[in-house]
N, C-alpha and C positions, 0 to 999 in steps of 0.2 A: 698578649696585650697587657700592659700594666694597669693596675687598678686606678680608677678615677678618684680624685680628691673631692670631698664635699666642699661646696662653695659657702662662704659665710654671707649672711644677709641680715640686714637690720631694718630699722624703721625707714619709711620713705622720706620723712622730714625730721628735723631736729629743731629744738627751741630752748631758750633759757626759761626755766620754770620758776626760779626763785633767786633772789639776790639778798646777800647779807654783808655786813661790814663791822669792823671794829677799829675805832680810832684810839691811838695811844693817848694816855690820860694827861700827860704833861703838856700844857699850852705854853709855848715859848714865844713871847712877843719879840718884835724886832729890837726893842730896847735892851734885851738880854744878849743880843748878837753883836751890836754895833761897836762896842769898845774894842773888842779883840781884832776887828778888821778896819778900825779907823773909818767908820762909815756913819750913816744916819738912817733913821726910819724912812725919811723922805727918799733917800737914794735907793734903798732896797725896794720900796714900793714902786718907784718909777722904773727900775730896772726889771723887776720880776712880777709885781702885783701882789707880793706876799706881805700880809700884815702879821700873821702868826703862823706857827707850824706846830705839829704834834710830835713830841718825842716820848719814847717809851721809858717806863721805870724799869728797874732791874727785874721785876717779876713779869713784865710784859715781854715775853720772848716771841720769836718767830712762830714757834709752835703754839703757844697759848693764844696769841692773837688770831692765828689761823683757825683754831678750834672754835673760838667764840664766833667768828664770822661765818664759819661753816654751819654751826648749829642754827644760826639765824636763817641762813639760806635754805637749809633743809626744811625747817619749820614752815617757812613761807611758801616753799614749793609743795608742801604736803607729802614729802618723801621721807620714809624712814631710812635711817642710816644703813640698815641691813640691805636696802635695795641698791646701794651705791656699788657699782662694779669697778670703778676706776677713780683714782684721785690724782690730779695733775696740779703741781704746785710751781708757780712761776716766782722765782726769787733770785737775788744775787747776794743776799745777806744772811743766808744760813751758813754758819761758820765751820761746819764739818765738810770736808771734801767728800766723805762718804760715811754713813749711808744717807740716802735722801731723807729730808725731813718729812716728806709725804708719808713714809711708812710709819713714823711715830705719830703723825696726825691721825692716820687711819686707826691705829691702835687706841689712841685716847678717845676718839669718837665712838669706838665700839663697832667699827665696820667689820664686815664679814670677809676678811682677808682679800680686799680688792687689789687690783693692780695699782701700784702707787709709785710715782716717780716725780722728780723735779726737772724743770727745764730752765735754761739760762738764756734769756733773750733780752735781759735788762728791762727797760721801761716798756718794751713791746711784748713782754712775756705773757701778759694776760690775754692779749688778742691772739697770740700763738696758741695758748691753751684752749681758748674757745673754739678756734679752728680745728684743733686736734679732737676735741670732744665731739664736735659736730660730725666729723668724719667717723669717729668711733661708733657713735650712735647709729649713723646711717649705714656704716659698713658691717655692723653686727658684732663688733668685738666688745661692746658694752651697751647696756640699756640706759643706765643713768651714770653720769660723770660729774664729779665735783671738781670744779676748777677754782683754784685759789691764787690770788695775787697778793704777796705779802712781802714787806720790807721792814727792816730795822736799820735804816741808813744812818741814823745818828752814830752808830758804831763805826761807820766808814767816812765820817765827815771830819775834816780838819777845821777846828774852830777859828784858826788864824788865816785860813785861805780866803782872801777877799772875793774870789770868783765863785766859791761854792758854799761857804759856811752858812749862808742864809737860805739855801735852796731846799735841802733834802729833809725828809720826814719819815715817820713810822706809822704803820697801820696795816690792816688786812682787809681784803674784800673777797667774796666768794659767790659763785653762781652754781646752780644745779642745771645741767644740760641733759635733756631727755627727749623721748619721742614726741612728735607733734603731728596733728592732722594736716597742718599747713606749714609751709616754710617759715621758720622763725629765725634762722641764721643764714644769711646770704653767703655767697662765695667769698673766700678770703683772697685778698691781694696782699702778698707779702714778699719780702726779699731782703737784701742786704747790700750795703755799699762799703766793702772792705777797704777801699782806698781811703776812707775816712776813719779807719780803725783807731787812730790816735786822738780823735777829737774828744772822746769821753772814755776814760779808762781808769783803772786802778793805778796809782802813782808808781808802786813798786811791785816787782816780782817777789813772791814769797821767799825764794832762795836768796835774794838780795837782802831781805829783811832779816833772815836768820844769820847771814854772814856779817851783818852790821854790828858795830860796837855798841850802838844804842838802838836796839830793835824796837819798833812800834808798829801798830796796826797800819797796813797799807790804806791810804785814803783815796777818795775819788777826786779826780781832777778833770777839768773841762775847758775847752777853748770856746768861750761863749759866743763871740761874734760869728765864727765860721759855722757853728751849730745852728745859730739863728737863721743865717742865710740858707743853709742847706735845708733846714726843716720847712721853712715857708715855701721855697720853690718846689722841692721834691714832694712834700706831703700834699700840696694842692693837686699835683698831678695824680698821686696815688688815690686821693679822695675821689677825683673824677672817674678814674678807672674802676674804683670800687662801686660807685653808683652805676656805671655803665654795665658792669658784670652782674649787678643785682637787678638790673632791668627797671631802674627807677631814675627819676630826675631829681635835681636838688630841690625843686618845688615840692616833691613828695615827702621830703624829710620833715620830721617834727622836732627832733632833738639831735644835737651835735655834742658828742662826748669825746673830745680829744684827750690824749695824755696830758696831764696837768704839769707841763714842764715849765711854763713861763707865760704869764698873762699876755705879754706882748706877742709871743708866738701864736697864742690862741687867737688874738684879735687879727693878726696879720693873715693867718690861715683863713679865717672867716671872710675877710675882704677878698683874698685871692680866689676863694671858691664862689664868691658872689652869693653868699647865703641870704635867702630872703628874710625879711624882718620877723616872720612868724616862727622861724626855727629858733628854739630855745637852746642856749649854749651853756655847757657846764663851766663854772668858774670856781670850782672847789679849792683851787690852789691858794686863794686869798687867805683862807683860814687853816688849811691843812698843810700847805707846802707841797713839794714834789715827792710823792710816795712811790715813784717808779712803777713797778709791776702792780702795785695796789691802787694806783691813782684812778684808773677808769672805773672799777667797781665801786670805789669809795664815792666818786663823783656821781655815778648813776644812782646809787642808793640815796644820796642827799637830794638829788633832783626828784626822785620818787617820793621821798618823805615830804618834800615841800610842794608837791603837786605840779612841778614843772615837767615831769615825765610821767605819762599816764599809760595804763595798761593798753596795749595794742599800738602804741606810737611806734613809728619807724625811727630808729636811732642809728647814727653813724658812729662807730668806734674807730679811732685811728691813733696809732702810737708809734714812736720811734725812740731808739735809745742806743747805747753803746754798741759799736760794731761796724758801721751803723746798721742795726737791724730795725725793720719796720713791718707793720701789719695793719690791716684794716678790714672791717666787715660791717654790713648793715644787719641790725637785729630788730626783732619785735620786743618791745618792753613787756615783761611778764605782768 
């Protein structure tokens, strides 16, 4: 008879223990965007709800923003970096194909050689990372996991593209996920709709860029109206499924933290979900812009700082992005 393998086992429950954020320092008002796209401040606000966005300086890299947000999250969680067993970074704007930026972040933080890897699920990446971290803590492969959502999308934005030039932004958000006496992270509902693959994507293949006589960085492009229709219809269904799987009703929610893609999408989702008046809704996009994988932790951190999200509140995270990939879960605010 062959030998038996030992089974891994972890904590019964997992929760978010601390949240941190870093906003890129350059505040870019609509007035700096409009001339290049023959637009106006009024048009941008009506279309997206964005008044300003944050863009990084040359010194504010994907790595440096991640380290700053992570240190804040660790301090708030009361967890020493040496206790971190794994680091998961959600990003699409780390410019190296390999190695993962997570390994460099781990080294700069002074972590004790944790598992460290990047994931690419676009704007839904942070929710994917939280789901992975919860499973790791409960499965026994890690006790404390640092999840980072970080983007420097100003590098991937075409300032002359009327459909996207005003949308994207830079920043980082981080959470520490660890063991808990009670469930703090509900079941994830995630998936992808590859039929919509072309709705949000990089304009060029890198091979085409290299072959071009005038090579330039591939920029993001998006088909705005189809994305709007898909997001409102599909994400309302995903939100309800998430609540059902979490064993709560929409009346039990305290906070709604959707991906900060577009204020009109956020408002339409809230109506489709029939959110009660008492549910506080993240609207960080107005000042931050769309920070993709960083948008949910940035928005949550702002709500906590302003007293709109309180410790123990039930919050629904939901995000969608290129692919079209999506994910959602209910969490307890730390």
